[in-house]
N, C-alpha and C positions, 0 to 999 in steps of 0.2 A: 703379214696378215695369216693365218690359219684358219682351217674348215675341217668340217666333221669328215667321218668316215666314207657317208654315203656320196660326198662331191670328191672325195678321195676315189673311189669306186668307179665313178663316173669317168673320171679323167684316165684312170686305169683302161677303161673301155676304148676311150676313143684314142689310147694310144700317146696320152700325153705327158706320159710318168716324167718326165725328163724337166716338163715346167710346173711340177704341180708343187703347191705352197704347203707349207707344214701343217700337219692336225693341231689342234689348237691344245685342248687337254689331252692324255693320254687315253686310249680307247681299253676298256678293259675287256678281258678274256678269261674264259673257264674251260678245262679240258676234261676229257671222261671221268679224270681219276679226281678231281677239284682242285688240281692246281690253279694258279691264276696269273696272269701277266698284264701289265698295262704296258702301251706301246705308242709311242711318237714316230710321225715319221716327218722328214724335212724335203724341201724342194728337191734334193737331188736324191732321194730314195733310203737316206740313211737312217736307220730305225735306232731307238734308244727307249730305254724304259726298265722295267723291274718285272722278275719272276719270283714268284713264291709256291714252292713245291707242297703239294699234301702229303708226299711221301718219303720215306728213307730219310737219309742221313740230312740233318739240317732243317728239317720241313718247319713251314711256317715264317721262314726268315727270309725277307724279302733280299735279291739279290740284283745288282746291275745287268743289264739285257743289252747287248749291241747286235746291229745285221745291218740288212740291205732288202731293199724290194727295188725289184726291174720287172716292169711290166706287172703280172700277176705272180709273178716267182717270187719268192722272198728265203731269206735264211736268218738264222739269229743263233747266237751262243750265249752260254752263261757259265760263269767259273764258280763251282762250288768248294772255295778255298779249302773249308774245314771238312770237306769229304775228299780231298785229295782227287777231285774228278773235274771233268768240262764236259758240258754237253751241247752239241749242234744240232739244230733242226733245219730240216730244209724241205721246202712245200711251196703251198699256193694260195692266195687270197682269194677267196672264190666269190661268186658274183651276189650269194647271200649274205657276204661279210664276213663268213667264217673262214678259219683257216686250217687246211688239211696238210700234215706234215709228219715227214719221217724224223726220226732222231738217232743220236748216237752218241753213247755216254762212254767216254775213255777214261780210265782210272790212271791216277798216275802212279799206280804200284805194279809191278810187273808189266809185261812185254806181251806181246802175241793176242790171238783170238780172243784168250779167257778175260783179258783186260777191257774190252769192249762188250757192251749191251747196244742191242739196237730194239727200236719200237716206232709206235706209230700213235700220234695224236690229233685230235679233231679238238680245235679250240672254238669256243662258241661266243659270239660279243653278249656280256653282261650288260642288261636292259638297266639304265638310270635308277629305276624305282628297285632294283634288285639289290639289296647290299651284299657287300665282298666278304663272302663267310671268312672266317677268322680258326673256325674250330667247327671239327666234324659235327654234325647234329648227333644229340643223344639220344639212343633208340629208348623207346618206352619198355618198362617192365611189363612181361605177358605173365598173367596168373597161371598159376602149375596148377594142374588137375592133381588130384589126390589119387595115390594108388588105388585099386580095385582088385582086392584080393581076387586071385584065382579061386574057382569052384571047389577045388581040393584043399586048398590053403587056410589057414586058420588068420585071421582076421588079425593085423598087427595093433597095438597100443600106442596111443599117440601120448 
């Protein structure tokens, strides 16, 4: 049996995470950078799904995502194979259904703090009627005003 994220959050609030049924379809999320993920959670709190980065190496490529949910605390990890890096997120599933997490990316090349980058992500559930963006929106061209010559300059011929 599967259920939606609202029912899962209700069970989390009641402290019944261990008896929680799995989610039906992956719940889609988008973060402040436009990266997207779809996650499903089974009855034991195991998370699986996909992550599609909007930035950096291999952007737009869906990758497997695995992790765990324990009450409202969660963690998930993505292997960016061709980028020679892995990223792990640790955070919380909040009451409103959003996810707030800190992340650390470790590069496979190099050792030490310079091979690690950290940051924060806020993931918001994507509404069913909102299409998942595959490309960034194209900016509209803004008309450019012609130069007005200064008082002491000759007008330019065009």
